[in-house]
C-alpha positions as CSV (number, residue, x, y, z in Angstrom):
1,M,-15.0,-76.1,19.5
2,A,-13.6,-75.1,16.1
3,A,-11.2,-72.3,15.4
4,S,-10.5,-70.9,12.0
5,A,-7.1,-71.1,10.3
6,W,-4.9,-68.1,10.9
7,A,-5.4,-65.4,8.2
8,V,-2.6,-63.0,7.2
9,L,-4.1,-59.5,6.8
10,N,-4.0,-58.2,3.3
11,R,-2.3,-55.0,4.6
12,A,0.5,-57.1,6.1
13,K,1.4,-59.0,2.9
14,P,3.2,-56.2,1.2
15,K,5.0,-55.3,4.4
16,L,6.3,-58.9,4.6
17,L,7.7,-58.5,1.1
18,T,9.3,-55.1,1.6
19,G,10.8,-55.7,5.0
20,G,8.2,-53.6,6.9
21,L,7.4,-56.6,9.0
22,D,10.5,-58.6,10.1
23,L,9.3,-62.0,11.3
24,D,12.8,-63.0,12.5
25,S,13.1,-60.2,15.0
26,G,11.2,-57.7,17.0
27,T,8.7,-58.1,19.8
28,W,5.5,-60.0,18.8
29,K,2.4,-60.2,20.9
30,M,-0.9,-62.1,20.8
31,A,-3.9,-60.0,21.8
32,L,-7.5,-61.2,22.3
33,C,-10.6,-59.4,21.1
34,T,-14.2,-59.8,21.8
35,S,-17.0,-60.1,19.3
36,A,-17.3,-56.3,19.4
37,Q,-14.2,-56.2,17.2
38,S,-14.9,-56.7,13.5
39,I,-11.9,-58.3,11.8
40,T,-11.4,-60.0,8.4
41,A,-8.4,-60.4,6.1
42,D,-9.4,-57.0,4.6
43,F,-9.2,-55.2,8.0
44,A,-7.6,-51.8,7.8
45,G,-9.0,-50.0,10.8
46,T,-9.3,-46.2,11.2
47,S,-5.6,-45.8,10.4
48,T,-6.3,-47.6,7.1
49,D,-3.1,-49.5,7.8
50,A,-4.1,-52.3,10.2
51,R,-2.4,-51.3,13.4
52,Y,-2.8,-52.4,17.0
53,S,-4.4,-49.0,17.9
54,D,-7.2,-49.9,15.4
55,L,-8.3,-52.8,17.7
56,T,-11.3,-51.3,19.5
57,G,-12.8,-54.5,20.9
58,Q,-9.8,-55.9,22.9
59,V,-10.6,-57.9,26.0
60,A,-10.6,-55.7,29.0
61,N,-7.6,-55.7,31.3
62,G,-8.0,-58.0,34.3
63,N,-9.6,-61.4,35.0
64,G,-6.7,-63.3,33.5
65,Y,-5.9,-60.9,30.6
66,T,-3.4,-58.1,30.4
67,T,-4.1,-55.3,27.9
68,G,-1.8,-55.8,24.9
69,G,-1.8,-59.6,25.3
70,Q,1.1,-62.0,25.8
71,T,4.6,-61.8,24.2
72,I,5.3,-64.6,21.8
73,T,8.3,-65.6,19.7
74,L,7.8,-66.2,16.0
75,T,9.9,-68.8,14.3
76,V,10.6,-68.9,10.5
77,T,11.8,-72.1,8.8
78,R,12.5,-72.7,5.2
79,S,12.3,-76.1,3.4
80,T,12.2,-76.8,-0.3
81,G,10.6,-73.6,-1.4
82,T,8.1,-73.3,1.5
83,V,8.5,-70.9,4.4
84,T,6.6,-71.7,7.6
85,V,5.9,-69.2,10.3
86,D,5.1,-70.6,13.7
87,T,4.9,-69.8,17.4
88,S,4.3,-71.7,20.6
89,D,0.8,-72.3,22.1
90,V,-0.4,-69.5,24.4
91,S,-2.4,-69.9,27.6
92,F,-4.3,-67.3,29.5
93,T,-4.8,-68.7,33.0
94,S,-7.5,-67.8,35.6
95,S,-9.5,-66.3,32.8
96,T,-13.0,-65.0,33.0
97,F,-13.8,-63.1,29.8
98,D,-15.3,-63.6,26.3
99,A,-12.8,-63.8,23.5
100,K,-13.7,-64.1,19.8
101,Y,-10.4,-63.4,18.0
102,A,-6.7,-63.8,18.6
103,V,-4.6,-61.2,16.9
104,I,-0.8,-61.2,16.4
105,Y,1.0,-57.9,16.0
106,C,4.5,-56.5,16.1
107,D,4.7,-54.6,19.4
108,S,8.2,-53.2,18.6
109,A,7.2,-51.8,15.2
110,T,6.6,-48.0,15.2
111,N,3.0,-48.6,14.1
112,K,2.5,-51.9,15.9
113,D,1.4,-53.5,12.6
114,I,-1.1,-56.5,12.8
115,L,0.2,-59.6,11.0
116,C,-2.6,-62.1,11.3
117,F,-5.7,-63.2,13.2
118,C,-7.7,-66.3,14.1
119,D,-11.4,-66.7,14.9
120,L,-11.2,-68.7,18.1
121,E,-14.7,-70.2,17.8
122,T,-16.4,-70.2,14.4
123,G,-19.5,-71.8,15.8
124,D,-20.3,-69.1,18.4
125,A,-20.8,-65.5,17.6
126,D,-19.5,-64.5,21.1
127,G,-16.4,-66.8,20.9
128,L,-15.0,-68.6,24.0
129,S,-15.9,-67.9,27.6
130,P,-13.7,-69.5,30.1
131,N,-15.0,-69.2,33.7
132,N,-12.0,-68.8,35.9
133,G,-10.3,-71.4,33.7
134,T,-7.5,-71.5,31.2
135,L,-8.0,-70.2,27.6
136,S,-5.5,-72.0,25.5
137,V,-4.7,-70.9,22.0
138,T,-3.2,-74.0,20.4
139,I,-1.3,-73.4,17.2
140,H,-1.8,-76.0,14.5
141,A,1.1,-78.5,14.2
142,S,1.9,-77.2,10.7
143,G,2.4,-73.6,12.0
144,L,0.6,-70.3,11.8
145,F,0.8,-70.0,8.1
146,T,3.1,-70.9,5.2
147,L,4.4,-69.1,2.1
148,A,5.0,-71.4,-0.9
């Protein structure tokens, strides 16, 4: 199993610089999407602004998944000119569904802006399929992403 690196959406980058996305506060969530969702770093959705409401392929509610995903806490650390954004690993227990992408968005923002995403299984077009098992999204030891 090979997941991609987390990719910050191009629409999120200016929001990070102008304060439109505050990584130190707010309520952040990780949602899961099926392969029916098309998402790349250029994703804008029908709003043209990359919002949670633009996710049309979210995993259905039930079978170990709750619509909207799980609440996470982002941490921001700074060291010698590099800013690292991180979060804890996330587990979806008793899961029976297909998941291709994990998407992190700000649930407390007015527009619920999407920050970043990860392809959970680059080698399989349908993603991961736990069968009444635990789907664990393990964050890389060096964090979600860095700004240097």
